[in-house]
C-alpha positions as CSV (number, residue, x, y, z in Angstrom):
1,M,37.2,41.2,-134.6
2,T,35.6,39.4,-136.5
3,S,34.7,35.7,-136.9
4,T,35.1,32.9,-138.6
5,R,32.4,32.2,-138.8
6,S,30.4,34.9,-139.8
7,A,32.6,35.9,-142.7
8,R,31.8,32.4,-144.4
9,R,27.9,33.9,-145.1
10,P,26.5,35.2,-148.3
11,A,25.9,39.1,-147.8
12,A,22.9,39.6,-147.4
13,G,19.9,40.1,-149.9
14,R,21.9,38.1,-151.6
15,A,21.2,34.3,-152.8
16,R,22.9,31.7,-152.5
17,T,23.9,30.4,-156.6
18,R,23.4,26.3,-156.8
19,S,26.5,23.8,-158.0
20,R,28.2,24.3,-160.9
21,R,28.0,20.0,-160.7
22,P,26.3,18.4,-163.1
23,R,23.5,16.8,-162.4
24,R,23.6,13.2,-161.2
25,W,20.7,10.3,-162.9
26,A,20.2,10.1,-159.1
27,D,19.9,13.2,-158.4
28,L,16.7,13.3,-160.6
29,S,13.5,12.7,-159.7
30,P,11.6,9.6,-160.3
31,R,8.8,11.0,-162.8
32,Q,12.0,13.2,-164.4
33,Q,13.9,10.2,-164.8
34,G,10.7,8.5,-166.3
35,L,10.7,12.1,-168.6
36,L,13.4,11.2,-170.4
37,L,13.8,8.1,-171.3
38,T,10.4,8.5,-172.7
39,L,12.1,10.9,-174.8
40,G,15.4,9.6,-175.7
41,A,12.8,6.3,-176.9
42,V,11.4,8.5,-179.4
43,Q,14.0,9.9,-180.0
44,L,15.8,6.8,-181.1
45,S,12.3,4.8,-182.0
46,L,12.3,8.0,-184.5
47,A,15.7,7.6,-185.7
48,V,15.4,4.3,-186.5
49,A,12.2,4.7,-188.7
50,A,14.2,8.1,-190.3
51,W,17.0,5.6,-191.0
52,T,15.4,2.7,-192.5
53,D,13.3,4.4,-194.7
54,L,16.1,5.8,-196.4
55,A,17.8,2.1,-196.9
56,R,14.7,0.8,-198.4
57,R,14.2,3.4,-200.8
58,R,16.1,3.4,-204.1
59,P,18.2,6.8,-204.9
60,D,16.1,8.2,-207.6
61,Q,13.3,8.7,-204.2
62,V,15.8,11.0,-202.3
63,H,15.8,14.5,-202.2
64,G,20.3,14.4,-202.5
65,R,22.4,11.9,-201.6
66,K,21.9,9.2,-198.8
67,A,24.9,9.3,-197.5
68,A,24.0,12.4,-196.4
69,W,21.0,12.2,-195.4
70,A,22.6,9.1,-193.5
71,A,23.9,11.6,-191.8
72,V,21.4,14.5,-191.1
73,I,19.3,12.0,-189.9
74,A,21.5,11.7,-186.2
75,V,20.6,15.2,-186.1
76,N,19.1,14.5,-182.2
77,W,15.4,15.4,-183.4
78,I,15.8,17.5,-186.6
79,G,17.3,15.9,-188.8
80,P,15.0,12.3,-188.2
81,L,11.8,15.1,-188.7
82,A,14.4,16.9,-191.4
83,W,13.9,13.4,-193.1
84,F,10.4,13.1,-193.6
85,R,9.3,16.3,-194.2
86,W,12.0,17.1,-197.0
87,G,14.3,14.2,-197.7
88,R,12.1,12.0,-199.4
89,R,10.4,11.9,-203.1
90,R,6.3,11.5,-203.0
């Protein structure tokens, strides 16, 4: 007869799987929290700079429609970088 306790243990040689629960802020180390805050601040700064630059430009200084570029800038990291690379006429 097999005990209930031994039936719950994972089979030998099989690694335990991690929980599928999403990580919470409190689960992160202080270093990870600082890194996330820094990356978030950089991303937000890029977006604000891109939207400000777009708002100050005349339509003839923009490749395409300003409304479309405003939406593109909202895409994380890629949008603001795309604006500074391809959206502006020099």
